[in-house]
Structures are given as C-alpha cells and as structure tokens.
N, C-alpha and C positions, 0 to 999 in steps of 0.2 A: 747370588743374584736371586735365588729364591725367596730370599728374606726382604730383599728390597721388593721384588714384585708383590708380596705379601702385604705389604705397606699399601700400595696403591691399587692392587688388584686382589682384596683379600678372600672373595669368592672363589676365585681359580685356584689358589695356592695352597697346598697342603704340605708344609716344610717337612713331615716326616718320610716323604717320597724320595729325598735326596740323602745320600749316605756319604759322609766326608770320605776322601780319598784322593790319593796323589797319583795313581796311576792313570794313564791316559785312558785305557779302556774303562775306569771308573768315571773319569770327567766325561767321556763321551756318553756314556749310559746317562749320566745327571742332566747333560746339556740336551739329549735326546729326549729324556723324560720332560724337561723343562719346555721344550719345543711343543711336544705333543700335547701337554697337559694345560699349558698355560699360553705360550706365545701365539699358538694358532688361535686361541678365543680372544686374544686382545687384537688380532689381525697382523702379527708382527712375526710370522713364522720365518725360521731360518733355514737355509739352504743345508744339505748333508756337507758339503765343503766347508761351509763357514763353521759348522759344529765341530769338524775335525781339526779346523784351525786354532778354535778356541781350546779345545781338549789337549791340542799340543803347544799351547801358549806362544803362538806366533805373534810377534811384535805387531801393535797397531790393530789387532782384529776387536779386542775387547772394548778401547776404546770407540771404535765404528759402532758396535752395539749399544755401549753405552748413550752416545750420542744420538742414537737413533730412538733409544728408550727414552732418554729426556724430552725429545721433541714429541714423540706419542703421548707421554704422561701430560706434558703441557697442554697439547690439543685437547686431550680427554677430560682435563681437570677445566679447561675454559668452556668446554662443551656443556660438562655438569652444570657449571655455574650459569651460563645462561639459561639452560632448561630450568633450573631451580627460579630464577628470575622471571621467567615467562609463565612458570606455573601461578607465582603471585599475581592476584588480582589487581593490585595497584601499578603493575607495570603493563602497560598496554602497546608501547613500541617495540617490545622484543621478537614480534612474531618474523619480521623480515630478517633478523640476525639468525634466529634459530633454524629459519629454512634453508639458510645456507648450508648447514651441517647435513640435512637430510637427504 
C-alpha cells in the first residue's frame, strides 16, 4: 500500500518506514504508521478497528480501503487538473469549476 501511495502522494510517503513481515503485530504497526504519516495527511484516516481488520486479513476489508483510495485519487487528480487549467491564462471559464472544491 505504501508503494501505491508513493506513486500518487510522493511527498508524504517514505517507503523505508515500512518493514515487511507476516505477523499481525508487524502488519498492525505498518498500517498504523501509514495511517499516521500518510493517510491522515490526505484526509483518509483509518479507524483502529479497520487497522486491526486489515492486519488480520479479514475478507473484504482491503477491497473497501482500495475502493475508497481509488475514489480519493481520482478526486484529487481531477482537482489538480482543474487547478492547472485555471492557472493557464487562456482558460477563463474554469473559475466556477475550481470554486466547487474550495
């Protein structure tokens, strides 16, 4: 997950903070670190219960997180694109679109 987030939010992710491991304790530690250092900064914080479910590999939990992350990435990408177009002086009609996100 950290490697995926590194691609879309590179300034928040230091992959070296996460140690590979199979134990629930190591997975919980990695998810907690990711939650504190990255997910909280992109406004996608996970509850402790969700972290425990992820670490325990409960069915359906990672799919929910990945679906939410996909929506977040698409929303942020669209916003970045609109802000880029707004900054371009030839594009005068984007102001109304951009203000919807503010």
